[in-house]
Short mmCIF file of the C-alpha atoms (twelve columns), coordinates in Angstrom:
data_MODEL
# 
_entry.id   MODEL 
# 
loop_
_atom_site.group_PDB 
_atom_site.id 
_atom_site.type_symbol 
_atom_site.label_atom_id 
_atom_site.label_alt_id 
_atom_site.label_comp_id 
_atom_site.label_asym_id 
_atom_site.label_seq_id 
_atom_site.Cartn_x 
_atom_site.Cartn_y 
_atom_site.Cartn_z 
_atom_site.pdbx_PDB_model_num 
ATOM 1   C CA . MET A 1   -39.252 -36.491 -5.817  1 
ATOM 2   C CA . GLU A 2   -36.372 -38.920 -6.223  1 
ATOM 3   C CA . LEU A 3   -33.167 -38.377 -4.270  1 
ATOM 4   C CA . ASN A 4   -30.953 -37.968 -7.329  1 
ATOM 5   C CA . PHE A 5   -33.047 -35.018 -8.466  1 
ATOM 6   C CA . VAL A 6   -32.731 -33.435 -5.034  1 
ATOM 7   C CA . GLU A 7   -28.968 -33.862 -5.205  1 
ATOM 8   C CA . GLU A 8   -28.850 -32.262 -8.647  1 
ATOM 9   C CA . ASP A 9   -30.957 -29.334 -7.459  1 
ATOM 10  C CA . VAL A 10  -28.510 -28.735 -4.618  1 
ATOM 11  C CA . LEU A 11  -25.642 -29.016 -7.094  1 
ATOM 12  C CA . LYS A 12  -27.213 -26.389 -9.363  1 
ATOM 13  C CA . LEU A 13  -27.772 -23.918 -6.544  1 
ATOM 14  C CA . SER A 14  -24.272 -24.528 -5.192  1 
ATOM 15  C CA . LEU A 15  -22.663 -23.989 -8.601  1 
ATOM 16  C CA . SER A 16  -24.753 -20.872 -9.070  1 
ATOM 17  C CA . LEU A 17  -23.605 -19.520 -5.717  1 
ATOM 18  C CA . LEU A 18  -19.972 -20.254 -6.644  1 
ATOM 19  C CA . ALA A 19  -20.267 -18.606 -10.063 1 
ATOM 20  C CA . GLY A 20  -21.936 -15.543 -8.558  1 
ATOM 21  C CA . ALA A 21  -19.264 -15.350 -5.864  1 
ATOM 22  C CA . VAL A 22  -16.451 -15.394 -8.436  1 
ATOM 23  C CA . ILE A 23  -17.995 -12.575 -10.493 1 
ATOM 24  C CA . GLY A 24  -19.193 -10.660 -7.448  1 
ATOM 25  C CA . ALA A 25  -15.764 -10.757 -5.805  1 
ATOM 26  C CA . GLU A 26  -14.274 -8.931  -8.796  1 
ATOM 27  C CA . ARG A 27  -17.059 -6.321  -8.688  1 
ATOM 28  C CA . GLU A 28  -16.685 -5.859  -4.929  1 
ATOM 29  C CA . TYR A 29  -12.890 -5.554  -5.183  1 
ATOM 30  C CA . ASN A 30  -13.315 -2.731  -7.713  1 
ATOM 31  C CA . ASN A 31  -15.914 -0.991  -5.490  1 
ATOM 32  C CA . LYS A 32  -18.787 -1.292  -7.957  1 
ATOM 33  C CA . ASN A 33  -22.340 -0.536  -6.822  1 
ATOM 34  C CA . ALA A 34  -23.479 -4.104  -7.581  1 
ATOM 35  C CA . GLY A 35  -20.998 -6.143  -5.586  1 
ATOM 36  C CA . PHE A 36  -20.467 -9.524  -3.993  1 
ATOM 37  C CA . ARG A 37  -23.869 -10.296 -2.477  1 
ATOM 38  C CA . THR A 38  -25.868 -8.661  -5.265  1 
ATOM 39  C CA . ILE A 39  -24.280 -10.737 -8.024  1 
ATOM 40  C CA . ILE A 40  -24.670 -13.937 -5.979  1 
ATOM 41  C CA . LEU A 41  -28.368 -13.235 -5.427  1 
ATOM 42  C CA . VAL A 42  -28.894 -12.491 -9.135  1 
ATOM 43  C CA . THR A 43  -27.166 -15.703 -10.216 1 
ATOM 44  C CA . VAL A 44  -28.864 -17.956 -7.659  1 
ATOM 45  C CA . GLY A 45  -32.228 -16.299 -8.323  1 
ATOM 46  C CA . ALA A 46  -31.958 -16.886 -12.063 1 
ATOM 47  C CA . THR A 47  -31.012 -20.521 -11.429 1 
ATOM 48  C CA . LEU A 48  -33.958 -21.065 -9.088  1 
ATOM 49  C CA . PHE A 49  -36.481 -19.452 -11.440 1 
ATOM 50  C CA . THR A 50  -35.208 -21.591 -14.327 1 
ATOM 51  C CA . MET A 51  -35.498 -24.745 -12.221 1 
ATOM 52  C CA . LEU A 52  -39.016 -23.822 -11.090 1 
ATOM 53  C CA . SER A 53  -40.055 -23.066 -14.667 1 
ATOM 54  C CA . ALA A 54  -38.997 -26.570 -15.706 1 
ATOM 55  C CA . LEU A 55  -40.732 -28.161 -12.722 1 
ATOM 56  C CA . ILE A 56  -44.007 -26.245 -12.986 1 
ATOM 57  C CA . ALA A 57  -44.449 -26.395 -16.754 1 
ATOM 58  C CA . GLY A 58  -42.507 -29.561 -17.457 1 
ATOM 59  C CA . GLY A 59  -39.957 -27.587 -19.457 1 
ATOM 60  C CA . LYS A 60  -42.546 -26.601 -22.091 1 
ATOM 61  C CA . ASP A 61  -43.455 -23.079 -20.927 1 
ATOM 62  C CA . TYR A 62  -40.769 -20.422 -21.248 1 
ATOM 63  C CA . HIS A 63  -42.698 -17.441 -19.863 1 
ATOM 64  C CA . VAL A 64  -40.831 -17.516 -16.549 1 
ATOM 65  C CA . VAL A 65  -37.462 -17.762 -18.288 1 
ATOM 66  C CA . GLY A 66  -38.361 -14.902 -20.621 1 
ATOM 67  C CA . ASN A 67  -39.435 -12.731 -17.711 1 
ATOM 68  C CA . ILE A 68  -36.096 -13.330 -15.992 1 
ATOM 69  C CA . VAL A 69  -34.436 -11.513 -18.878 1 
ATOM 70  C CA . VAL A 70  -36.908 -8.619  -18.638 1 
ATOM 71  C CA . GLY A 71  -36.608 -8.380  -14.858 1 
ATOM 72  C CA . ILE A 72  -32.817 -8.410  -14.938 1 
ATOM 73  C CA . GLY A 73  -32.951 -5.618  -17.523 1 
ATOM 74  C CA . PHE A 74  -34.775 -3.383  -15.046 1 
ATOM 75  C CA . LEU A 75  -32.336 -4.318  -12.272 1 
ATOM 76  C CA . GLY A 76  -29.364 -3.534  -14.497 1 
ATOM 77  C CA . ALA A 77  -30.858 -0.194  -15.531 1 
ATOM 78  C CA . GLY A 78  -30.886 0.804   -11.872 1 
ATOM 79  C CA . SER A 79  -27.103 0.577   -11.751 1 
ATOM 80  C CA . ILE A 80  -26.612 3.064   -14.616 1 
ATOM 81  C CA . PHE A 81  -26.261 6.732   -13.710 1 
ATOM 82  C CA . LYS A 82  -24.865 9.939   -15.176 1 
ATOM 83  C CA . GLU A 83  -21.948 11.713  -13.565 1 
ATOM 84  C CA . GLY A 84  -21.209 14.999  -15.280 1 
ATOM 85  C CA . ASN A 85  -20.855 14.271  -18.985 1 
ATOM 86  C CA . ALA A 86  -20.014 10.598  -18.387 1 
ATOM 87  C CA . VAL A 87  -22.348 7.619   -18.056 1 
ATOM 88  C CA . LYS A 88  -21.351 5.234   -15.272 1 
ATOM 89  C CA . GLY A 89  -22.425 1.691   -14.456 1 
ATOM 90  C CA . LEU A 90  -22.764 0.210   -17.944 1 
ATOM 91  C CA . THR A 91  -20.239 -2.555  -17.246 1 
ATOM 92  C CA . THR A 92  -21.940 -3.327  -13.934 1 
ATOM 93  C CA . ALA A 93  -25.331 -3.536  -15.669 1 
ATOM 94  C CA . ALA A 94  -23.882 -5.880  -18.297 1 
ATOM 95  C CA . THR A 95  -22.316 -7.980  -15.532 1 
ATOM 96  C CA . ILE A 96  -25.679 -8.330  -13.785 1 
ATOM 97  C CA . TRP A 97  -27.246 -9.336  -17.103 1 
ATOM 98  C CA . ILE A 98  -24.641 -11.986 -17.956 1 
ATOM 99  C CA . SER A 99  -24.608 -13.298 -14.363 1 
ATOM 100 C CA . ALA A 100 -28.313 -14.024 -14.698 1 
ATOM 101 C CA . ALA A 101 -27.628 -15.813 -17.993 1 
ATOM 102 C CA . ILE A 102 -25.061 -18.026 -16.264 1 
ATOM 103 C CA . GLY A 103 -27.582 -18.768 -13.535 1 
ATOM 104 C CA . MET A 104 -30.148 -19.744 -16.162 1 
ATOM 105 C CA . ALA A 105 -27.624 -22.028 -17.884 1 
ATOM 106 C CA . ILE A 106 -26.895 -23.769 -14.588 1 
ATOM 107 C CA . GLY A 107 -30.606 -24.057 -13.842 1 
ATOM 108 C CA . ALA A 108 -31.104 -25.702 -17.224 1 
ATOM 109 C CA . GLY A 109 -28.321 -28.182 -16.511 1 
ATOM 110 C CA . GLN A 110 -25.942 -26.727 -19.095 1 
ATOM 111 C CA . TYR A 111 -22.898 -26.862 -16.842 1 
ATOM 112 C CA . ALA A 112 -20.211 -26.801 -19.518 1 
ATOM 113 C CA . LEU A 113 -21.854 -23.795 -21.143 1 
ATOM 114 C CA . ALA A 114 -22.064 -21.978 -17.803 1 
ATOM 115 C CA . ILE A 115 -18.415 -22.684 -16.929 1 
ATOM 116 C CA . THR A 116 -17.262 -21.560 -20.371 1 
ATOM 117 C CA . ALA A 117 -19.275 -18.343 -20.098 1 
ATOM 118 C CA . LEU A 118 -17.917 -17.719 -16.593 1 
ATOM 119 C CA . SER A 119 -14.358 -18.132 -17.863 1 
ATOM 120 C CA . ILE A 120 -14.987 -15.674 -20.686 1 
ATOM 121 C CA . ILE A 121 -16.487 -13.121 -18.274 1 
ATOM 122 C CA . MET A 122 -13.508 -13.287 -15.933 1 
ATOM 123 C CA . ILE A 123 -11.117 -12.898 -18.871 1 
ATOM 124 C CA . VAL A 124 -13.013 -9.786  -19.947 1 
ATOM 125 C CA . LEU A 125 -13.247 -8.288  -16.432 1 
ATOM 126 C CA . LEU A 126 -9.671  -9.078  -15.389 1 
ATOM 127 C CA . GLY A 127 -7.576  -9.877  -18.445 1 
ATOM 128 C CA . PHE A 128 -8.781  -6.987  -20.590 1 
ATOM 129 C CA . LEU A 129 -8.010  -4.304  -17.991 1 
ATOM 130 C CA . SER A 130 -4.579  -3.694  -19.491 1 
ATOM 131 C CA . VAL A 131 -6.088  -3.445  -22.978 1 
ATOM 132 C CA . GLN A 132 -8.679  -0.949  -21.761 1 
ATOM 133 C CA . GLY A 133 -5.968  0.990   -19.950 1 
ATOM 134 C CA . PHE A 134 -3.923  1.193   -23.152 1 
ATOM 135 C CA . ILE A 135 -6.956  2.424   -25.100 1 
ATOM 136 C CA . ASP A 136 -7.758  5.020   -22.422 1 
ATOM 137 C CA . GLN A 137 -4.175  6.250   -22.405 1 
ATOM 138 C CA . SER A 138 -4.194  6.460   -26.203 1 
ATOM 139 C CA . ASN A 139 -7.463  8.388   -26.528 1 
ATOM 140 C CA . ARG A 140 -8.801  9.748   -23.241 1 
ATOM 141 C CA . GLU A 141 -11.809 12.065  -23.183 1 
ATOM 142 C CA . LYS A 142 -11.953 14.946  -20.697 1 
ATOM 143 C CA . THR A 143 -14.167 17.977  -20.159 1 
ATOM 144 C CA . TYR A 144 -12.494 21.379  -19.921 1 
ATOM 145 C CA . LYS A 145 -14.033 24.659  -18.820 1 
ATOM 146 C CA . ILE A 146 -11.851 27.527  -20.025 1 
ATOM 147 C CA . THR A 147 -12.496 31.170  -19.080 1 
ATOM 148 C CA . MET A 148 -10.926 34.025  -21.063 1 
ATOM 149 C CA . PRO A 149 -11.738 37.559  -22.224 1 
ATOM 150 C CA . CYS A 150 -14.360 37.549  -24.991 1 
ATOM 151 C CA . LYS A 151 -12.300 39.346  -27.613 1 
ATOM 152 C CA . MET A 152 -8.957  37.720  -26.891 1 
ATOM 153 C CA . LEU A 153 -9.063  34.599  -29.104 1 
ATOM 154 C CA . SER A 154 -11.246 33.557  -32.040 1 
ATOM 155 C CA . MET A 155 -12.735 30.059  -32.304 1 
ATOM 156 C CA . GLU A 156 -10.283 29.300  -35.113 1 
ATOM 157 C CA . GLU A 157 -7.352  30.289  -32.911 1 
ATOM 158 C CA . ILE A 158 -8.673  28.092  -30.104 1 
ATOM 159 C CA . GLN A 159 -8.939  25.121  -32.458 1 
ATOM 160 C CA . GLN A 160 -5.354  25.732  -33.550 1 
ATOM 161 C CA . PHE A 161 -4.497  25.841  -29.851 1 
ATOM 162 C CA . PHE A 162 -5.867  22.285  -29.495 1 
ATOM 163 C CA . LYS A 163 -4.117  21.099  -32.629 1 
ATOM 164 C CA . ASP A 164 -0.731  22.401  -31.464 1 
ATOM 165 C CA . ASN A 165 -1.072  20.279  -28.332 1 
ATOM 166 C CA . GLY A 166 -2.094  17.098  -30.167 1 
ATOM 167 C CA . VAL A 167 -5.707  16.958  -28.918 1 
ATOM 168 C CA . LYS A 168 -9.120  17.474  -30.499 1 
ATOM 169 C CA . GLY A 169 -11.685 19.763  -28.871 1 
ATOM 170 C CA . HIS A 170 -15.396 20.188  -29.461 1 
ATOM 171 C CA . CYS A 171 -17.237 23.115  -27.856 1 
ATOM 172 C CA . VAL A 172 -20.480 21.987  -26.183 1 
ATOM 173 C CA . PHE A 173 -21.406 25.071  -24.130 1 
ATOM 174 C CA . ARG A 174 -20.668 28.812  -23.944 1 
ATOM 175 C CA . HIS A 175 -21.406 31.117  -21.047 1 
ATOM 176 C CA . LYS A 176 -20.678 34.849  -21.180 1 
ATOM 177 C CA . VAL A 177 -20.406 36.997  -18.067 1 
ATOM 178 C CA . ASN A 178 -19.585 40.687  -18.635 1 
ATOM 179 C CA . GLU A 179 -16.390 40.771  -20.714 1 
ATOM 180 C CA . ASN A 180 -15.408 37.163  -20.087 1 
ATOM 181 C CA . ILE A 181 -16.600 33.930  -21.673 1 
ATOM 182 C CA . THR A 182 -16.417 30.388  -20.335 1 
ATOM 183 C CA . LEU A 183 -16.161 27.699  -22.984 1 
ATOM 184 C CA . THR A 184 -16.885 24.066  -22.175 1 
ATOM 185 C CA . TYR A 185 -14.992 21.672  -24.423 1 
ATOM 186 C CA . ILE A 186 -14.985 17.902  -24.786 1 
ATOM 187 C CA . VAL A 187 -11.346 17.179  -25.508 1 
ATOM 188 C CA . LYS A 188 -9.951  13.861  -26.781 1 
ATOM 189 C CA . GLY A 189 -6.374  12.728  -27.074 1 
ATOM 190 C CA . PRO A 190 -3.575  10.698  -25.458 1 
ATOM 191 C CA . GLU A 191 -3.061  11.224  -21.721 1 
ATOM 192 C CA . LYS A 192 0.400   12.728  -22.259 1 
ATOM 193 C CA . ASN A 193 -1.094  15.274  -24.672 1 
ATOM 194 C CA . HIS A 194 -3.709  16.227  -22.075 1 
ATOM 195 C CA . ASP A 195 -0.866  16.855  -19.621 1 
ATOM 196 C CA . GLN A 196 0.876   19.023  -22.199 1 
ATOM 197 C CA . PHE A 197 -2.377  20.871  -22.926 1 
ATOM 198 C CA . ILE A 198 -2.893  21.592  -19.205 1 
ATOM 199 C CA . ARG A 199 0.643   22.978  -18.910 1 
ATOM 200 C CA . THR A 200 -0.030  25.184  -21.932 1 
ATOM 201 C CA . LEU A 201 -3.245  26.487  -20.366 1 
ATOM 202 C CA . GLU A 202 -1.396  27.258  -17.124 1 
ATOM 203 C CA . GLY A 203 1.196   29.296  -19.002 1 
ATOM 204 C CA . ASN A 204 -1.166  31.110  -21.371 1 
ATOM 205 C CA . PRO A 205 -1.733  34.758  -20.304 1 
ATOM 206 C CA . HIS A 206 -5.113  34.869  -22.086 1 
ATOM 207 C CA . VAL A 207 -6.569  32.060  -19.970 1 
ATOM 208 C CA . LEU A 208 -8.045  33.562  -16.796 1 
ATOM 209 C CA . GLU A 209 -8.925  30.165  -15.289 1 
ATOM 210 C CA . PHE A 210 -9.715  26.618  -16.345 1 
ATOM 211 C CA . GLU A 211 -11.238 23.490  -14.848 1 
ATOM 212 C CA . VAL A 212 -10.846 19.840  -15.879 1 
# 
């Protein structure tokens, strides 16, 4: 193998390591389950497999490249889990997936494409945090478990209770014990309205207890 090809191979792996480190540092800083080393290994691995695919098949067989996508899909799925009524890890799984794509771009020698994609990813992960925060504050979803006497309030009165506090509630579960009933609601609304709703629950004599 000629020296210039060796130098380019080292360049590809080095760029892949750097790209993975940039993305992984953000994930590690935010305490995500796929952090610094994981993202680096994904990016460098995708680069190496792409380089080997070109070397082994002369760039005419894309089975290895296709299987990278499939394999990364399984790896990303492992980072997704359910916590209560919420699904966690979707952004981390997507980050693993796009990190592999950047590694493949570097392995294929598409440096400008890889750098552009890396820039876009960092804008999304860092620059869009304030946008996401604004959206969350404007329409946050929470789960409430409210316990009250069975015959105290009708479902229509409870819905009016939500409406008066500027939130929308959807009952997903009911559990009756003796003369009391516990209603589980998915409630959506601005954060300030949730705070108001909680204060209303605390001051309502019909509410025996509640949990958020």
